[in-house]
Residue, then its C-alpha position, 0 to 999 in steps of 0.5 A: m972888575l975894572w968896568i964895575i969899578w969905573c961905573a961905580i966911580h962914574s955914578g958916585m961922582i954925579s950922584v945927588k949926594a956927591t954933587e950937593y956936598l961939593k956945591r956946599r964945599c966948593g962954592s963958586s968953584f963948583r962951576f968947574y966940576r962938570l969939566v973935571f968930571n968929564l976929564v976924569a971919566i975919559a982918563t979912567i976909561i982909556p986904560v980899562i978899554l985898552y986892558g979889555r982889548s988885550m984880553q980878547g979871546h975866542v970869538i963867539f959872535r961875528w957880524e958877517g954875511f947877510i946880517i951885516a945889513f942889520q949891523v949897518l942899520l944899527l950903526i945908522i940908527t945910533a948915529l941918527l940918535f946922537l945927531a938928533g940929540t945934539r939938536h936939543y942938547d947944549m954941547l957947551q953944557f955937556l962939556g962943562i964950558r957953559q958952567i964955567r962961563t955962567g956959573t950955573s948948572h942944570t940937570v938937563l943938558t939944555e942951554t936954558g935949563k928948561l925941559d925940552t920934549r921936542g923932536i927926538l925927545g918926543i920919541t925917547r927921553h934919553p936918545w944918547y943913552l939908547a944910542t950908546i947901548m946900541l953902539v956897544w952891541a954893534r960889534g963882534l963878541d968874544v967872552s970879554a966883550l960879552i961881559t963888558n957889554v952886559i955890565l955897560t948895558i946894566y949900568l946905562i939902564v940903572g944910570t938912566g933911572l937914577e938920572e930920572r930921579k934927579l929930573l923928577m926932583e927938578y921938574g916935578e909934575d911936568y916931568r911926570k907928565y912927560q914920562k907918561k907920554v914918552s918912553m925912557l929908552i926904547p920908544f914903545k909909547y911912540v910906536k904905540s901912539r902911531i899905531h893907534r893913530l893909524l887904526g883910528h882912521r879905520p873902523i875895526e871889524r868884529s866877528 
C-alpha cells in the first residue's frame, strides 16, 4: 500500500495537468519545481524502503551457485545503462539546478531540450527506466520484495508510457519516427535490425 501511495504521489506531481497548473500559478517560481519534486521523492521513499525491509520474511528466491553469474551480468548491464544515459542526459537538468539557473524546463533531460537519439538512445528510448527495472530484480526475493518489485515494475512501465505521451506532445512527428526505429525499453527493434543486417549479407537458401 505504501508503494502504491508513493507511486501515485510521484506520478501526480509530474503529470501534465499538475505541472501546467503550477506553471500558471507559480510563474517564475516554477523553476524550483524539479528540485522540490526530487527532494519530496527522496524524503518520501526512504521510510517506505525502511518499512519494507522491516517486513522481510521467508526467502523464496536467492541468487546462489552458478546463477550468481547471471546476477553479476544483470548488475553490469544495469551499470552500463546508467552510465551510457549520463552521456546524453544533462544531470543539472535532472537534479533541477539548470531550471533554477535558466528558468527553462524541457521534457527530455538534455541541456538544449533537443531530441537526442544517439548512442544508447539509439538502442532503447529510456535506458534509465530499463536499468531501474533490472536493478530491482537483481536481488533475492521474499514475499515483501516480490510484491514491491511487481508494483515498481508496473509503475515504471506505466510511467514510461505517460512520459511518452508528453514527449509526443512536445516533439510530434519527430518523436513518432523515433518510436518506429527504437524500442521503448527492451531493445527488440535494435536486435532485429542487427540480425537483418547480418542476414542481408548472406543469401537465404530455400528448399
